[in-house]
N, C-alpha and C positions, 0 to 999 in steps of 0.2 A: 717189803717188796721194793725193788730198785726201779721206781716208776719214772722219775722226772727226766733223767738223761735219755732213756730209751724213747719216751714219748716225744721229746723235743727232736730227736734224730729222725723220727718218722713223720714229723710235721703235725703231730696230733696233740701237742702240749698246750694249745691255747687255753683249754679249759682249766689247766692248773694255775693259770694266772688270776683266775677270778676268786672273789671272796677274801675274807680276812685271814691273816695268819693264825694258825692254831697251835696249841701247845704240843710238845712232843708226845704227850700221853694220849692225845686224841685218837680215836679209832677211825681210820679212813680206808676207803676201798675204791677201786677203779674197775668199772665194768665196760667192756667193749661190745659193740653191736653194729650190725649192718642196717639197723632200723632207726629211724628218727622221726620226730614230729616237725611240722612246719611252724607251729606256734604252740603256746602253752594255754590257749583258750580251749576249754574242754568241749565247747559246743561247735568248734570249727572242724568241719569234716570228721576225720577219725582221730583228732589230736587228743580226745579224752582217754584213749588207750594209754597214752604216755603219762597222764596224771596218775593212773592206777599203777602202771608199770614202775614208775619212778617213786611211788609211795607217798605222794602228797594228796591223792584223791581216793575216795571210797564211794561205793554205791549203796543203795538201800539193801539190795540183796546180792548174793554171791553165788557164782557157779562152782559147784564141787567137781572133783575129778571124775566122779561117776555120772556126771551130767545131770545131777539133781540140783535144786536151788534151795538155799537156806538164807536166813536173815543175816545181814552184816551190820548195818546201822539200825536195822529194825528187828523186832522180835519175830519169832517164827509163827506167830499166831494171827496172821492176816486173815481177813474175812472178805467175802465177796457176795454180792447180791445174786439172786436167782437168775437174773438176766445177764450176768457177767459185765455189768456196766458201772458198778460202784464198788470200789476196792478200798478197804481201810487197813492201814498199817500203823503200828505203834513204834515210835522211835525209842531206842533203848535209853534208859536213864543214864545221865552222866556223859553223854556224847557232847563234845565241844569241838569247835573249829580250832585251828592252830593259833589263832589270835586270842583265844580264851573265850570267845563268844559262844553262847549255848546253841547247840543244834537241836531244835525242837520241831514240833509240827509246823509252826509258822516259817521257820528257816527252810525246811524241806519244801513247803509249798512254794516259796519264792524261788528256790533253785529249780524246781521242775518247770515253773512258768518261764524262767530264763531260757530253758532249752527251746521252747516253742517261740519265744519272742525274739531271740537273738541268734538262733541256729536255724538250719534248714532241714535237718534229717529227722526231726521228731515225728512228723506225720507218717514216716515209713514204718514206724512202730505202732503208734496209736494216736488218736486225736482226743484231746481233753476238752470236755465241755467246761469244767471248772475244777478247782481244788479247794478243799475245805480243811482248815486246821482247827484243832481243839486240844490244847495242851500238847501232849506227846503224840496224839493221834493225827493222822493226815488221811483224808478220804479223797481219792481220785475219781471224779465223775467223768465217764467216757461218753462220747457221742454215739459210739457203736460198741457192741459187745467185743470183749477181748478175752480169749481163753487162757492166755499164758502171760498175763501182765507181770507177775513176779520174775519170770524169765527175762522179759524185756528190760526191766529195771536193773538187771545185773549188767547190762551193756554200759561201758564207760561213758557213752554219750550222756548218761544220767548221773554222772558224778555229782555229788552234793557239794555245793560251794556256798560261801557266805556272800550273799548279794547285798548285804547292808553296807558293805565297804565299797570304795571306789574300785571299779573293775576296768577303768579306761586303759590301763596298761597290762591287761591280762595276757595279751599276745606275747609280750616280752618277759613279764615277771610272774606269770601264772596267777592263779586264783587262790583264795584262802580255802583250803579243804580241811578234812578231818583226819587225814592219814598220819602215819608216824614220822613223816618228813615234811620239810618246808623248802620251797625253791630258794636257793641262794643266788644262782646265776644261770643265764641261758644266752648262748652266742648264736644268733640267727645265721651266721656264716658257717661256722664249723658244726653247728647243731649240738655242741657240747652242753650238758646240763649238770649242774651240781646241786644236790639237796643236802640239807643239814637236819639234825635231830629236831623234832617237834617237842619242845619242852612242856607243852600242854597236852600231850597225847592222852586221850581218854581211856585207852585200853591197856595201859601198863607201860613199863619202862622200855625205852628204845635203846638197843644195844650199840648201834653205830652212830658216830658223831657226824660223819660226812660220807656221802657216796657221789662219785663223779661218773657220769655216763658219757663215754666217748663214741663218736659215730665215724665209721668208715665203711664204704662198700668194697674195699680192697680186702678180699678174703685172706690173702697172704699176710697182710699186716695184722689181722686178727689172730692168726695162728702164731706168728712170730711174737706178737705182743704177749700172748698168754704164756708161751714157752719161756720168754726171757724175764717175765715178771712185771712187764709194763701194765698188764691187766691182771687183776685178781680173779676175774671170771669173764667169760665170753658167752654171749647168747648166740646159739645156732652156728657152731663151727661148721666149716665145709665138710661134706661127706667124705672127702679124700683125706681128711686129717683127724676126724673125731675118733676113729678107731685106734689111731696111734696114741692118743691121750688116754684112752681107756686102758691101754697096756703099760703106760709109762708111770713109773713111781713118782709120787708127789702130786698126782692129779686125780680128780674125781669127775666123772661125767654122769649127769643125771638126764635121763631120757623120758619121754612121755609120748603116748599115742596122741595123734594130732587131730583137731577138728578141721585142719586146713586141707584145701585142694588147690593144686597148681592148675589154674585155668588158662586155656588158650582161646581168647575171644576172637571171633571172626566177624569182621564188619560187613554187614549185608548191604550197606549203602554204596558199595563199589562192585568190583567183579565177583566178590564172594556172595553176591545175592543169588548166584546160581548154585542150587543145592548139589549139583553134580561135582562142582569144583570143591566144595566143602567136604563132601563125602570122600572124594579121592584123597584129599589131604589126610583125613582121619584114617583111611584104610592103609595108608603107607607108613604110619608111625608105629614102630614096634616098641610099645611102652615097656613091656616086660623086660626086653633085653636092655633097654636104656637103664631101667632101674637096677637090674641085676649087675650090670658090668660098668656102665659109666657113672652110676650113682652109688656103686659099691654096696648095694643091698640095704642102703639106709632109708629107702623110700619104697612105698607100696605102689605098684602099678595101678593107674587110674582106670576107671570104667564109668562109674556113675558120678553125678555131681557131688554126692555126699560120701565122705570117707568110708572105707571098709571097716573102720573101727566102730561105726555106729550101725544100728539095725534099721537101715533105710533102703534095702534092696540090692546091695552090691552083688550078692550071690544069686539073685533071682531075676533081676531086670535084664532085658535083652539089649545088647549092643549091636545094632544092625550094621555098623561100619567098623568092626574090629579089624585088626591087622590082617591084611590080605593084599600085598602089592600087585599081584597079577590082576585082581579084581579092580584095583585102583586104576591101572592102565586101561583096562577095558571100559571102565566108567567114563574116563576122559575121551577115549576113542568114540564111544557111542554118542557122547554129548557134543562132538565136533571140535574138540581141542586137538589141534595138529601143529607140528613144527613146520611152519610155512617157509621160513628163511634158512633152515638148516643149521641153526646155531645151538641146537641141543635142547632148546626150550620151546614149549608149545605156545601158540597164540590162541586166543579165545575164538568162538565161532564167528565173530565179526572181523577177525584178523588182527585184533589188538594184542600187542605183547603183554604177557603176564609177568609182573615183577611186584610181588607183594612185600611191603615193608612189615617186618615183625619186630615190634617194640618190646623191650624188656629192660630189666635192671639187674644188678648183681648183688643187691643187698641180701637176697636169698640165693644161695649158691646153686640151687638146681635150675634156676631160670636160664642161665647161659647155656648149660648143657642141653636142656630141652630144646631151646631155640636152634642151636647149631645142629643138633641131631635132626630136627625137622627140616632144616635147610638141606642137609645132605640127602636125606631120604626122599624128599620131594624132587630134588634134582634128578634122581634115578628114574622118575616117571615124567620128567620134562616140565616140572613146575618150578619157576624161579622165585626164590625168597631171599630178601635182603635183610639181615639183622640190623636193628637200630638200637644202640645202647643209650639209655637216658638214666638219670638218677631217679630214685624211687618216687619222689614227689611229682616229677615231670610225667612219669608213667601214669600215676594216679590222675593227674590233670588231663592227660590225653584220653584216658579211658572215659572220663566224665563227659567229654565233648565229642567223642567218637573220632578222634584224630589219629587213625591208624587203619591198616588193613588187618593185621593180626597183632595181638597183644598178650603177653604172658604175665600173669600176676598170681601170687600165692595169697589166698583169702581164706579166713576162718569161716567156714560155712555154718558152724555150730557156735557162733559167737554168743548166742543166748541159750545154749544147751538145746537148741531147737533150730531147724533151718528156715523157718518161715520168713524172718526178716531178711536173710540173705537172698532168698528166692524173689522176694518183692523188690529188693534194691537192684539186683542185677539182671532179672529176667522178666518181671512183670511190666506190662505197658506203663510207661510213665516213671519207672524207677530211676533214681538219680544217677545210676551208672549203667542204664540200659539204653545207651545212645548208639546202638549198632544196627538199627533197622529191623529187628525181629519183633513181631507182635503176634500173639495167638489168643483169641478169645476163650478157647477152652482152658488154656493154662491160666489165664486171668480169673476165670470163673472158679477153678479149683482153688486158687489162692484165696479168693474171697470166702469160700466155704471153709477152708482150713482156719482162717482167722477167727471164726466163731465156733469151731469144733472143740469141745472140751474132752471128749473121750480119747485117751492116749492111743489106743489101738486104731481107732478110726482116723486120727490125725496121721499116723504112720501110713495107713493105706492110701489116703489121699495124696500125701507127699510122694509116695512111690508112683502114683499115676502121673503126677506133674513131672517127676523126673523122667518118666518114659517118654513124655511128649518132647522134652528137650533132647533125648537121645534120638528119637525118630526123625526129628527135623534138623539134625546135625547142627545144633545151635552153637556148641562150644566144645573144645577139646578138654578132657579132664586127664591131664598128663600123669599126675601122681599125687600121693598123699604123704607129706613129710612126716618123719619121726623127729620131733623137736628135741633139742638138747641144750643144756647149760653145762659148760665145761669150766672147771675151776681148780685152783690150787687147794691141796689139802689144808685144812684149817679154816676154809670158808664154809659157812653153813647158812641155812635159812634163805637160800636163793632157789627159786622154783622154776621147773619146767612143767607146765600143766596143759591139759587139753584146751582150756580157755585161752591160754597164751597171753593173758594180760595181767597175771599176777607174777611179778618178778621178785620184789623185795618186800619186807615187812618189818615190824618191830623186832622180830626174831633173827633177822639177818645179822651175821656176826663174822668176825675174823679173829683167829687166835693171835694173841700178842706174843 
């Protein structure tokens, strides 16, 4: 592929300067993406996703495409005590870290402890009382019962790393993992990452010598780069372009149902504390038309928190604020929102102008379309919205502290093949990204019950009840459910688009010579 010249022309060639020169026979690949990490430390925020995506990290368990869980670094024969507080896993024989050190029960114990000692998100999943190691076995003792611990351990936050080595430069250089690749370089400015073959990989031969991941939120650059050969593959091409590559000779597009939902958070610490204003905004958004026409049918119109691809109530729960622009105008009139100064926009009942900032990023192409459509549709009923474009990490940071009126973000609700963790993180009182002023004791109580419920049917029932509370209280807009894609040149294989959305490359990733 003719990479170097094209990437330099687009200003994305910084990553190609990293690392040592390789022989002409080395197998190399470049992957473009609108997604990036802020660091290479697996316990920092959601950066563990990239350890798994880039192939240098693995977890004890793995989420399958049918939303089941199986062992990855451990055997499938885990056991649990009757009270769901003591879980024992057996690490597979022969697992080693990329530096050649053995990954056994003691190494896993130390890695799990690192999550809670040096990260902040561990308690959103479970709280450990202690961890016990005995040869290849590791037993996790929990302070409270957990019904789905194997699911939770599939989350990349729990990527297993070698804590016996110096991790002081983990932010820049990454950690020593068990995956088929090893970090060669990371540029914190461009966010470019290069990984090379792990010569000590425990699970077989690794086919690629080097993979470079290049980041840009410019969707046009991703499209052009794939077409002209600057990229061998691109993660999540724009909905306006992916269909063209499906029909074009020389390209393959792999699609998958997604666990993602495009959220529209509404901050109740400001004017959106009034449910009437939130309801009117929700009633004026024609999600189906946006998905059909502006998103080219590449997305499913949203309704519930959890995607229509999973059995959590999409077809049975009630959306009390579905599309009805006439009702939206009536809702505002009845609540006392009127255009006092004749500028075409309403003031609130106290006479204050409404101008809601709507924060978004373009790393996922649907965001801009959803935000702009919301702006136009809300203007029709006199609600002024001002879009605010930031990079992805800034949007994540603003979500965490509640620095927005409205905020659009695509999030994988089924990151553990189950929505419990997502619902705790973003909607339960005290969740690390629930900084928008909403709290409901009934919802919190349901989440506490779900946490200890082992019967699958009962879990689904309780989750649906919690979803209905979110719908009834107009907490968040669920714009759409993306259909994920990986688009690539013919000859590229072993790159994955999965519902989990954090398995990209593996030892099987390859490119025809």
